[in-house]
C-alpha positions, 0 to 999 in steps of 0.5 A: 353170742353173735350179732345178727350181722355176724350170724348172717355172715356165718350162714353165708360162709357156711353155704359158700363152703358147701359149694366147693365141698360138693364140687370136689366130690363131683357135684356142683350145687346146680346139679342137685335136683332141688327145686327142679323136681318137675312136680309142683308140690315137691322140693328137695331142700337142705336146712340147718337150724336150731333143731339140727341139720336136715335133708328133706323132700318137702311136699307143699300145697296151698290145698291140704288135700293136694299135699296129702294126695302127693304124700300118699303117692310117695307112701305107696312107693315107701318100700322102694324109697326106703330100699335106697334111703334106709331106715333113718329116713323119717316120714311125716304126713303132718309136719309143722314149720314153726310159725309158718304152716303145715307141710309133709316131709320125708327127711334125715336129721342130724342133731346137735350141730349148729351153723354157728359152730365152725367145728360142726361144718364138716360133719354137716357138709358130709351129712348133706352130701351123703343124705341128699345123694340118697334122697335124690336117687330115691326121688328119681327112682319114683318121680315118673310114677309120682308125677302121673296119677294112677 
């Protein structure tokens, strides 16, 4: 088992390793859309926690009605998004972030990996890079129509 400080150091090392991995494949970490989606409620995120590795498009708002309306705009273009992302993309209108709040998400998940296991890191890096490339591309395909309500 790791101490809190050791676990924190491994997390820093993991994310520091993803930067050169991405750069080697033609992407700087700053070139991902991530939080600069231009849609207030939408963020693209990487996460690695006890449930596995995640690449997600998260929809969040203080107002549930706003969050759900944005999610429904994405759902309207589900065939377009799934054409790029494939059937592995999971859609959840009501997704609970443990101990925090409810959001809506479109996400990929890689199970049975840990940030504390260096043997999993390459598998996670590849998953993050490949799946975020697809999710970002799909997002950019529908971004303009999502931004402007019908």
